[in-house]
PQR file with spaces between the fields and no chain letter, atoms N, CA, C, O and H, PARSE charges and radii, in Angstrom:
ATOM       1  N    MET     1     -25.382  -55.100  -91.939 -0.4000 1.5000
ATOM       2  CA   MET     1     -24.565  -55.943  -92.941 -0.0000 2.0000
ATOM       3  C    MET     1     -24.622  -55.744  -94.266  0.5500 1.7000
ATOM       4  O    MET     1     -25.723  -55.761  -94.816 -0.5500 1.4000
ATOM       5  N    SER     2     -23.551  -55.543  -94.939 -0.4000 1.5000
ATOM       6  CA   SER     2     -23.675  -55.202  -96.323 -0.0000 2.0000
ATOM       7  C    SER     2     -23.917  -56.401  -97.038  0.5500 1.7000
ATOM       8  O    SER     2     -23.629  -57.495  -96.550 -0.5500 1.4000
ATOM       9  H    SER     2     -22.656  -55.530  -94.493  0.4000 1.0000
ATOM      10  N    ALA     3     -24.497  -56.256  -98.315 -0.4000 1.5000
ATOM      11  CA   ALA     3     -25.000  -57.439  -99.107 -0.0000 2.0000
ATOM      12  C    ALA     3     -23.731  -58.152  -99.665  0.5500 1.7000
ATOM      13  O    ALA     3     -23.786  -59.359  -99.901 -0.5500 1.4000
ATOM      14  H    ALA     3     -24.731  -55.368  -98.711  0.4000 1.0000
ATOM      15  N    GLN     4     -22.563  -57.424  -99.886 -0.4000 1.5000
ATOM      16  CA   GLN     4     -21.454  -58.217 -100.140 -0.0000 2.0000
ATOM      17  C    GLN     4     -20.952  -59.087  -98.936  0.5500 1.7000
ATOM      18  O    GLN     4     -20.316  -60.112  -99.178 -0.5500 1.4000
ATOM      19  H    GLN     4     -22.518  -56.444  -99.694  0.4000 1.0000
ATOM      20  N    ASP     5     -21.179  -58.765  -97.837 -0.4000 1.5000
ATOM      21  CA   ASP     5     -20.695  -59.551  -96.589 -0.0000 2.0000
ATOM      22  C    ASP     5     -21.640  -60.631  -96.469  0.5500 1.7000
ATOM      23  O    ASP     5     -21.168  -61.714  -96.124 -0.5500 1.4000
ATOM      24  H    ASP     5     -21.696  -57.932  -97.640  0.4000 1.0000
ATOM      25  N    LYS     6     -22.797  -60.563  -96.669 -0.4000 1.5000
ATOM      26  CA   LYS     6     -23.942  -61.406  -96.632 -0.0000 2.0000
ATOM      27  C    LYS     6     -23.512  -62.585  -97.699  0.5500 1.7000
ATOM      28  O    LYS     6     -23.343  -63.730  -97.280 -0.5500 1.4000
ATOM      29  H    LYS     6     -23.180  -59.683  -96.949  0.4000 1.0000
ATOM      30  N    ALA     7     -23.368  -62.317  -98.867 -0.4000 1.5000
ATOM      31  CA   ALA     7     -22.920  -62.949  -99.835 -0.0000 2.0000
ATOM      32  C    ALA     7     -21.576  -63.958  -99.556  0.5500 1.7000
ATOM      33  O    ALA     7     -21.570  -65.165  -99.796 -0.5500 1.4000
ATOM      34  H    ALA     7     -23.506  -61.387  -99.208  0.4000 1.0000
ATOM      35  N    ALA     8     -20.647  -63.321  -99.096 -0.4000 1.5000
ATOM      36  CA   ALA     8     -19.534  -64.103  -98.808 -0.0000 2.0000
ATOM      37  C    ALA     8     -19.734  -65.036  -97.508  0.5500 1.7000
ATOM      38  O    ALA     8     -19.037  -66.046  -97.406 -0.5500 1.4000
ATOM      39  H    ALA     8     -20.652  -62.340  -98.902  0.4000 1.0000
ATOM      40  N    ASN     9     -20.569  -64.747  -96.625 -0.4000 1.5000
ATOM      41  CA   ASN     9     -20.988  -65.646  -95.649 -0.0000 2.0000
ATOM      42  C    ASN     9     -21.548  -66.908  -96.058  0.5500 1.7000
ATOM      43  O    ASN     9     -21.214  -68.057  -95.768 -0.5500 1.4000
ATOM      44  H    ASN     9     -21.135  -63.926  -96.707  0.4000 1.0000
ATOM      45  N    THR    10     -22.657  -66.368  -96.942 -0.4000 1.5000
ATOM      46  CA   THR    10     -23.316  -67.586  -97.538 -0.0000 2.0000
ATOM      47  C    THR    10     -22.508  -68.495  -98.512  0.5500 1.7000
ATOM      48  O    THR    10     -22.577  -69.719  -98.623 -0.5500 1.4000
ATOM      49  H    THR    10     -22.928  -65.435  -97.177  0.4000 1.0000
ATOM      50  N    GLY    11     -21.785  -67.677  -99.140 -0.4000 1.5000
ATOM      51  CA   GLY    11     -20.844  -68.470  -99.941 -0.0000 2.0000
ATOM      52  C    GLY    11     -19.803  -69.653  -99.123  0.5500 1.7000
ATOM      53  O    GLY    11     -19.561  -70.789  -99.530 -0.5500 1.4000
ATOM      54  H    GLY    11     -21.729  -66.683  -99.049  0.4000 1.0000
ATOM      55  N    ASP    12     -19.350  -69.083  -98.018 -0.4000 1.5000
ATOM      56  CA   ASP    12     -18.807  -70.003  -97.051 -0.0000 2.0000
ATOM      57  C    ASP    12     -19.547  -71.217  -96.607  0.5500 1.7000
ATOM      58  O    ASP    12     -19.013  -72.321  -96.494 -0.5500 1.4000
ATOM      59  H    ASP    12     -19.547  -68.160  -97.688  0.4000 1.0000
ATOM      60  N    LYS    13     -20.896  -70.945  -96.341 -0.4000 1.5000
ATOM      61  CA   LYS    13     -21.844  -72.025  -95.812 -0.0000 2.0000
ATOM      62  C    LYS    13     -21.943  -72.810  -96.941  0.5500 1.7000
ATOM      63  O    LYS    13     -21.622  -73.980  -96.731 -0.5500 1.4000
ATOM      64  H    LYS    13     -21.329  -70.049  -96.433  0.4000 1.0000
ATOM      65  N    ILE    14     -22.338  -72.509  -98.261 -0.4000 1.5000
ATOM      66  CA   ILE    14     -22.445  -73.272  -99.152 -0.0000 2.0000
ATOM      67  C    ILE    14     -21.402  -74.218  -99.826  0.5500 1.7000
ATOM      68  O    ILE    14     -21.567  -75.324 -100.341 -0.5500 1.4000
ATOM      69  H    ILE    14     -22.599  -71.559  -98.431  0.4000 1.0000
ATOM      70  N    LYS    15     -20.278  -73.457  -99.673 -0.4000 1.5000
ATOM      71  CA   LYS    15     -18.748  -74.174  -99.999 -0.0000 2.0000
ATOM      72  C    LYS    15     -18.755  -75.226  -98.936  0.5500 1.7000
ATOM      73  O    LYS    15     -18.666  -76.410  -99.263 -0.5500 1.4000
ATOM      74  H    LYS    15     -20.144  -72.559  -99.255  0.4000 1.0000
ATOM      75  N    GLY    16     -18.846  -74.898  -97.793 -0.4000 1.5000
ATOM      76  CA   GLY    16     -18.849  -76.087  -96.569 -0.0000 2.0000
ATOM      77  C    GLY    16     -19.629  -77.216  -96.823  0.5500 1.7000
ATOM      78  O    GLY    16     -19.097  -78.323  -96.741 -0.5500 1.4000
ATOM      79  H    GLY    16     -18.918  -73.937  -97.527  0.4000 1.0000
ATOM      80  N    LYS    17     -21.075  -77.083  -97.185 -0.4000 1.5000
ATOM      81  CA   LYS    17     -21.696  -78.089  -97.485 -0.0000 2.0000
ATOM      82  C    LYS    17     -21.610  -78.902  -98.662  0.5500 1.7000
ATOM      83  O    LYS    17     -22.046  -80.053  -98.684 -0.5500 1.4000
ATOM      84  H    LYS    17     -21.507  -76.184  -97.251  0.4000 1.0000
ATOM      85  N    ALA    18     -21.058  -78.338  -99.654 -0.4000 1.5000
ATOM      86  CA   ALA    18     -20.536  -79.022 -100.493 -0.0000 2.0000
ATOM      87  C    ALA    18     -19.379  -79.934 -100.352  0.5500 1.7000
ATOM      88  O    ALA    18     -19.311  -81.051 -100.862 -0.5500 1.4000
ATOM      89  H    ALA    18     -20.704  -77.402  -99.637  0.4000 1.0000
ATOM      90  N    LYS    19     -18.472  -79.370  -99.618 -0.4000 1.5000
ATOM      91  CA   LYS    19     -17.288  -79.952  -99.214 -0.0000 2.0000
ATOM      92  C    LYS    19     -17.603  -81.334  -98.290  0.5500 1.7000
ATOM      93  O    LYS    19     -17.071  -82.437  -98.418 -0.5500 1.4000
ATOM      94  H    LYS    19     -18.527  -78.462  -99.203  0.4000 1.0000
ATOM      95  N    GLU    20     -18.588  -80.941  -97.368 -0.4000 1.5000
ATOM      96  CA   GLU    20     -19.001  -82.116  -96.652 -0.0000 2.0000
ATOM      97  C    GLU    20     -19.667  -83.061  -97.212  0.5500 1.7000
ATOM      98  O    GLU    20     -19.611  -84.185  -96.712 -0.5500 1.4000
ATOM      99  H    GLU    20     -19.020  -80.046  -97.264  0.4000 1.0000
ATOM     100  N    ALA    21     -20.380  -82.845  -98.274 -0.4000 1.5000
ATOM     101  CA   ALA    21     -21.152  -83.898  -99.332 -0.0000 2.0000
ATOM     102  C    ALA    21     -20.201  -84.635  -99.846  0.5500 1.7000
ATOM     103  O    ALA    21     -20.244  -85.853  -99.673 -0.5500 1.4000
ATOM     104  H    ALA    21     -20.426  -81.933  -98.680  0.4000 1.0000
ATOM     105  N    VAL    22     -19.140  -84.033 -100.588 -0.4000 1.5000
ATOM     106  CA   VAL    22     -18.258  -84.832 -101.239 -0.0000 2.0000
ATOM     107  C    VAL    22     -17.324  -85.522 -100.213  0.5500 1.7000
ATOM     108  O    VAL    22     -16.794  -86.552 -100.628 -0.5500 1.4000
ATOM     109  H    VAL    22     -19.105  -83.043 -100.728  0.4000 1.0000
ATOM     110  N    GLY    23     -17.089  -85.217  -99.205 -0.4000 1.5000
ATOM     111  CA   GLY    23     -16.374  -85.958  -98.291 -0.0000 2.0000
ATOM     112  C    GLY    23     -16.921  -87.111  -97.759  0.5500 1.7000
ATOM     113  O    GLY    23     -16.206  -88.043  -97.391 -0.5500 1.4000
ATOM     114  H    GLY    23     -17.520  -84.380  -98.868  0.4000 1.0000
ATOM     115  N    LYS    24     -18.400  -87.132  -97.670 -0.4000 1.5000
ATOM     116  CA   LYS    24     -19.172  -88.257  -97.051 -0.0000 2.0000
ATOM     117  C    LYS    24     -19.300  -89.343  -98.219  0.5500 1.7000
ATOM     118  O    LYS    24     -19.245  -90.546  -97.961 -0.5500 1.4000
ATOM     119  H    LYS    24     -18.981  -86.375  -97.969  0.4000 1.0000
ATOM     120  N    VAL    25     -19.478  -88.840  -99.549 -0.4000 1.5000
ATOM     121  CA   VAL    25     -19.660  -89.700 -100.589 -0.0000 2.0000
ATOM     122  C    VAL    25     -18.269  -90.407 -100.810  0.5500 1.7000
ATOM     123  O    VAL    25     -18.229  -91.608 -101.077 -0.5500 1.4000
ATOM     124  H    VAL    25     -19.523  -87.863  -99.758  0.4000 1.0000
ATOM     125  N    THR    26     -17.087  -89.613 -100.691 -0.4000 1.5000
ATOM     126  CA   THR    26     -15.905  -90.467 -101.039 -0.0000 2.0000
ATOM     127  C    THR    26     -15.219  -91.176  -99.875  0.5500 1.7000
ATOM     128  O    THR    26     -14.331  -92.024  -99.958 -0.5500 1.4000
ATOM     129  H    THR    26     -17.120  -88.637 -100.474  0.4000 1.0000
ATOM     130  N    GLY    27     -15.841  -90.633  -98.667 -0.4000 1.5000
ATOM     131  CA   GLY    27     -15.496  -91.550  -97.534 -0.0000 2.0000
ATOM     132  C    GLY    27     -14.217  -90.705  -96.972  0.5500 1.7000
ATOM     133  O    GLY    27     -13.512  -91.251  -96.124 -0.5500 1.4000
ATOM     134  H    GLY    27     -16.563  -89.944  -98.599  0.4000 1.0000
ATOM     135  N    ASN    28     -13.912  -89.452  -97.398 -0.4000 1.5000
ATOM     136  CA   ASN    28     -12.850  -88.674  -96.802 -0.0000 2.0000
ATOM     137  C    ASN    28     -13.310  -87.862  -95.744  0.5500 1.7000
ATOM     138  O    ASN    28     -14.042  -86.892  -95.942 -0.5500 1.4000
ATOM     139  H    ASN    28     -14.485  -89.008  -98.088  0.4000 1.0000
ATOM     140  N    GLU    29     -12.878  -88.248  -94.523 -0.4000 1.5000
ATOM     141  CA   GLU    29     -13.174  -87.718  -93.289 -0.0000 2.0000
ATOM     142  C    GLU    29     -12.667  -86.452  -93.053  0.5500 1.7000
ATOM     143  O    GLU    29     -13.315  -85.642  -92.390 -0.5500 1.4000
ATOM     144  H    GLU    29     -12.284  -89.036  -94.362  0.4000 1.0000
ATOM     145  N    GLU    30     -11.632  -86.200  -93.499 -0.4000 1.5000
ATOM     146  CA   GLU    30     -10.861  -84.855  -93.366 -0.0000 2.0000
ATOM     147  C    GLU    30     -11.569  -83.819  -94.276  0.5500 1.7000
ATOM     148  O    GLU    30     -11.680  -82.643  -93.927 -0.5500 1.4000
ATOM     149  H    GLU    30     -11.106  -86.858  -94.038  0.4000 1.0000
ATOM     150  N    MET    31     -12.013  -84.259  -95.377 -0.4000 1.5000
ATOM     151  CA   MET    31     -12.727  -83.006  -96.115 -0.0000 2.0000
ATOM     152  C    MET    31     -14.005  -82.878  -95.689  0.5500 1.7000
ATOM     153  O    MET    31     -14.496  -81.760  -95.843 -0.5500 1.4000
ATOM     154  H    MET    31     -11.923  -85.214  -95.660  0.4000 1.0000
ATOM     155  N    GLU    32     -14.779  -83.843  -95.121 -0.4000 1.5000
ATOM     156  CA   GLU    32     -16.039  -83.771  -94.440 -0.0000 2.0000
ATOM     157  C    GLU    32     -15.849  -82.789  -93.226  0.5500 1.7000
ATOM     158  O    GLU    32     -16.593  -81.812  -93.148 -0.5500 1.4000
ATOM     159  H    GLU    32     -14.380  -84.751  -94.995  0.4000 1.0000
ATOM     160  N    ALA    33     -14.933  -83.000  -92.329 -0.4000 1.5000
ATOM     161  CA   ALA    33     -14.755  -81.969  -91.354 -0.0000 2.0000
ATOM     162  C    ALA    33     -14.408  -80.534  -91.789  0.5500 1.7000
ATOM     163  O    ALA    33     -14.896  -79.579  -91.185 -0.5500 1.4000
ATOM     164  H    ALA    33     -14.329  -83.794  -92.393  0.4000 1.0000
ATOM     165  N    GLU    34     -13.640  -80.382  -92.743 -0.4000 1.5000
ATOM     166  CA   GLU    34     -13.252  -79.060  -93.293 -0.0000 2.0000
ATOM     167  C    GLU    34     -14.598  -78.392  -93.826  0.5500 1.7000
ATOM     168  O    GLU    34     -14.789  -77.180  -93.737 -0.5500 1.4000
ATOM     169  H    GLU    34     -13.243  -81.157  -93.234  0.4000 1.0000
ATOM     170  N    GLY    35     -15.516  -79.275  -94.388 -0.4000 1.5000
ATOM     171  CA   GLY    35     -16.924  -78.735  -94.879 -0.0000 2.0000
ATOM     172  C    GLY    35     -17.624  -78.276  -93.822  0.5500 1.7000
ATOM     173  O    GLY    35     -18.285  -77.249  -93.977 -0.5500 1.4000
ATOM     174  H    GLY    35     -15.361  -80.260  -94.460  0.4000 1.0000
ATOM     175  N    LYS    36     -17.614  -78.953  -92.534 -0.4000 1.5000
ATOM     176  CA   LYS    36     -18.382  -78.585  -91.377 -0.0000 2.0000
ATOM     177  C    LYS    36     -17.884  -77.365  -90.872  0.5500 1.7000
ATOM     178  O    LYS    36     -18.625  -76.446  -90.521 -0.5500 1.4000
ATOM     179  H    LYS    36     -17.076  -79.787  -92.408  0.4000 1.0000
ATOM     180  N    ALA    37     -16.335  -77.319  -90.812 -0.4000 1.5000
ATOM     181  CA   ALA    37     -15.706  -76.085  -90.280 -0.0000 2.0000
ATOM     182  C    ALA    37     -15.915  -74.907  -91.160  0.5500 1.7000
ATOM     183  O    ALA    37     -15.956  -73.790  -90.645 -0.5500 1.4000
ATOM     184  H    ALA    37     -15.734  -78.066  -91.097  0.4000 1.0000
ATOM     185  N    ASP    38     -16.047  -75.053  -92.410 -0.4000 1.5000
ATOM     186  CA   ASP    38     -16.321  -73.877  -93.350 -0.0000 2.0000
ATOM     187  C    ASP    38     -17.804  -73.313  -93.055  0.5500 1.7000
ATOM     188  O    ASP    38     -18.119  -72.126  -93.140 -0.5500 1.4000
ATOM     189  H    ASP    38     -16.013  -75.961  -92.829  0.4000 1.0000
ATOM     190  N    GLN    39     -18.589  -74.288  -92.722 -0.4000 1.5000
ATOM     191  CA   GLN    39     -19.994  -73.918  -92.338 -0.0000 2.0000
ATOM     192  C    GLN    39     -20.071  -73.055  -91.085  0.5500 1.7000
ATOM     193  O    GLN    39     -20.808  -72.069  -91.089 -0.5500 1.4000
ATOM     194  H    GLN    39     -18.334  -75.252  -92.652  0.4000 1.0000
ATOM     195  N    VAL    40     -19.357  -73.369  -90.026 -0.4000 1.5000
ATOM     196  CA   VAL    40     -19.336  -72.970  -88.879 -0.0000 2.0000
ATOM     197  C    VAL    40     -18.684  -71.586  -88.971  0.5500 1.7000
ATOM     198  O    VAL    40     -19.164  -70.647  -88.336 -0.5500 1.4000
ATOM     199  H    VAL    40     -18.758  -74.170  -90.023  0.4000 1.0000
ATOM     200  N    LYS    41     -17.639  -71.442  -89.719 -0.4000 1.5000
ATOM     201  CA   LYS    41     -17.044  -69.972  -90.110 -0.0000 2.0000
ATOM     202  C    LYS    41     -17.902  -69.049  -90.755  0.5500 1.7000
ATOM     203  O    LYS    41     -17.837  -67.849  -90.492 -0.5500 1.4000
ATOM     204  H    LYS    41     -17.249  -72.205  -90.235  0.4000 1.0000
ATOM     205  N    GLY    42     -18.816  -69.580  -91.699 -0.4000 1.5000
ATOM     206  CA   GLY    42     -19.717  -68.749  -92.233 -0.0000 2.0000
ATOM     207  C    GLY    42     -20.774  -68.317  -91.323  0.5500 1.7000
ATOM     208  O    GLY    42     -21.186  -67.159  -91.391 -0.5500 1.4000
ATOM     209  H    GLY    42     -18.869  -70.556  -91.913  0.4000 1.0000
ATOM     210  N    ASP    43     -21.332  -69.288  -90.332 -0.4000 1.5000
ATOM     211  CA   ASP    43     -22.192  -68.615  -89.380 -0.0000 2.0000
ATOM     212  C    ASP    43     -21.659  -67.963  -88.424  0.5500 1.7000
ATOM     213  O    ASP    43     -22.399  -67.275  -87.721 -0.5500 1.4000
ATOM     214  H    ASP    43     -20.997  -70.229  -90.276  0.4000 1.0000
ATOM     215  N    ALA    44     -20.516  -68.002  -88.208 -0.4000 1.5000
ATOM     216  CA   ALA    44     -19.812  -67.227  -87.157 -0.0000 2.0000
ATOM     217  C    ALA    44     -19.729  -65.685  -87.598  0.5500 1.7000
ATOM     218  O    ALA    44     -20.082  -64.739  -86.894 -0.5500 1.4000
ATOM     219  H    ALA    44     -19.915  -68.561  -88.779  0.4000 1.0000
ATOM     220  N    LYS    45     -19.207  -65.609  -88.871 -0.4000 1.5000
ATOM     221  CA   LYS    45     -19.099  -64.298  -89.701 -0.0000 2.0000
ATOM     222  C    LYS    45     -20.423  -63.718  -89.432  0.5500 1.7000
ATOM     223  O    LYS    45     -20.524  -62.655  -88.820 -0.5500 1.4000
ATOM     224  H    LYS    45     -18.921  -66.378  -89.443  0.4000 1.0000
ATOM     225  N    GLN    46     -21.549  -64.440  -89.909 -0.4000 1.5000
ATOM     226  CA   GLN    46     -22.716  -63.806  -90.090 -0.0000 2.0000
ATOM     227  C    GLN    46     -23.235  -63.272  -88.547  0.5500 1.7000
ATOM     228  O    GLN    46     -23.870  -62.226  -88.411 -0.5500 1.4000
ATOM     229  H    GLN    46     -21.467  -65.304  -90.406  0.4000 1.0000
ATOM     230  N    ALA    47     -22.923  -64.013  -87.602 -0.4000 1.5000
ATOM     231  CA   ALA    47     -23.444  -63.673  -86.250 -0.0000 2.0000
ATOM     232  C    ALA    47     -22.660  -62.293  -85.884  0.5500 1.7000
ATOM     233  O    ALA    47     -23.205  -61.303  -85.395 -0.5500 1.4000
ATOM     234  H    ALA    47     -22.407  -64.862  -87.711  0.4000 1.0000
ATOM     235  N    GLY    48     -21.342  -62.407  -86.197 -0.4000 1.5000
ATOM     236  CA   GLY    48     -20.448  -61.027  -85.797 -0.0000 2.0000
ATOM     237  C    GLY    48     -21.037  -59.988  -86.901  0.5500 1.7000
ATOM     238  O    GLY    48     -20.994  -58.858  -86.413 -0.5500 1.4000
ATOM     239  H    GLY    48     -20.900  -63.211  -86.594  0.4000 1.0000
ATOM     240  N    GLU    49     -21.479  -59.975  -87.987 -0.4000 1.5000
ATOM     241  CA   GLU    49     -22.040  -58.814  -88.697 -0.0000 2.0000
ATOM     242  C    GLU    49     -23.465  -58.577  -88.286  0.5500 1.7000
ATOM     243  O    GLU    49     -23.945  -57.480  -88.573 -0.5500 1.4000
ATOM     244  H    GLU    49     -21.514  -60.893  -88.383  0.4000 1.0000
ATOM     245  N    LYS    50     -24.255  -59.516  -87.611 -0.4000 1.5000
ATOM     246  CA   LYS    50     -25.491  -58.954  -86.974 -0.0000 2.0000
ATOM     247  C    LYS    50     -25.251  -58.229  -85.716  0.5500 1.7000
ATOM     248  O    LYS    50     -26.126  -57.451  -85.336 -0.5500 1.4000
ATOM     249  H    LYS    50     -23.865  -60.406  -87.379  0.4000 1.0000
ATOM     250  N    VAL    51     -24.005  -58.408  -84.906 -0.4000 1.5000
ATOM     251  CA   VAL    51     -23.889  -57.784  -83.622 -0.0000 2.0000
ATOM     252  C    VAL    51     -23.391  -56.440  -84.027  0.5500 1.7000
ATOM     253  O    VAL    51     -23.655  -55.519  -83.255 -0.5500 1.4000
ATOM     254  H    VAL    51     -23.294  -59.040  -85.214  0.4000 1.0000
ATOM     255  N    LYS    52     -22.724  -56.175  -85.091 -0.4000 1.5000
ATOM     256  CA   LYS    52     -22.231  -54.908  -85.586 -0.0000 2.0000
ATOM     257  C    LYS    52     -23.362  -54.054  -86.089  0.5500 1.7000
ATOM     258  O    LYS    52     -23.305  -52.836  -85.923 -0.5500 1.4000
ATOM     259  H    LYS    52     -22.509  -56.924  -85.718  0.4000 1.0000
ATOM     260  N    ASP    53     -24.460  -54.657  -86.738 -0.4000 1.5000
ATOM     261  CA   ASP    53     -25.593  -54.089  -87.048 -0.0000 2.0000
ATOM     262  C    ASP    53     -26.343  -53.520  -85.996  0.5500 1.7000
ATOM     263  O    ASP    53     -26.979  -52.471  -86.093 -0.5500 1.4000
ATOM     264  H    ASP    53     -24.506  -55.647  -86.872  0.4000 1.0000
ATOM     265  N    VAL    54     -26.256  -54.249  -84.958 -0.4000 1.5000
ATOM     266  CA   VAL    54     -27.177  -53.758  -83.717 -0.0000 2.0000
ATOM     267  C    VAL    54     -26.581  -52.504  -83.002  0.5500 1.7000
ATOM     268  O    VAL    54     -27.238  -51.590  -82.504 -0.5500 1.4000
ATOM     269  H    VAL    54     -25.739  -55.102  -84.880  0.4000 1.0000
ATOM     270  N    PHE    55     -25.121  -52.626  -83.040 -0.4000 1.5000
ATOM     271  CA   PHE    55     -24.638  -51.521  -82.346 -0.0000 2.0000
ATOM     272  C    PHE    55     -24.500  -50.130  -83.348  0.5500 1.7000
ATOM     273  O    PHE    55     -24.103  -49.086  -82.830 -0.5500 1.4000
ATOM     274  H    PHE    55     -24.587  -53.369  -83.445  0.4000 1.0000
ATOM     275  N    LYS    56     -24.792  -50.165  -84.576 -0.4000 1.5000
ATOM     276  CA   LYS    56     -24.843  -49.213  -85.597 -0.0000 2.0000
ATOM     277  C    LYS    56     -26.083  -48.473  -85.365  0.5500 1.7000
ATOM     278  O    LYS    56     -26.147  -47.256  -85.540 -0.5500 1.4000
ATOM     279  H    LYS    56     -25.114  -51.013  -84.996  0.4000 1.0000
ATOM     280  N    ASP    57     -27.082  -49.195  -84.971 -0.4000 1.5000
ATOM     281  CA   ASP    57     -28.423  -48.391  -84.839 -0.0000 2.0000
ATOM     282  C    ASP    57     -28.426  -47.819  -83.451  0.5500 1.7000
ATOM     283  O    ASP    57     -29.373  -47.133  -83.069 -0.5500 1.4000
ATOM     284  H    ASP    57     -27.030  -50.183  -84.829  0.4000 1.0000
């Protein structure tokens, strides 16, 4: 996994956490759900990159 991919995946997770927090504070359930989805997206991408790394070796 390249450092750039790691940073992008971590960025998705951080963005998701921030969105979720803002959604909770403002009572915006849609934004909260989007934040959770962004976090899952970042986790899934990271898992995919790890699988690629396993097959590279």
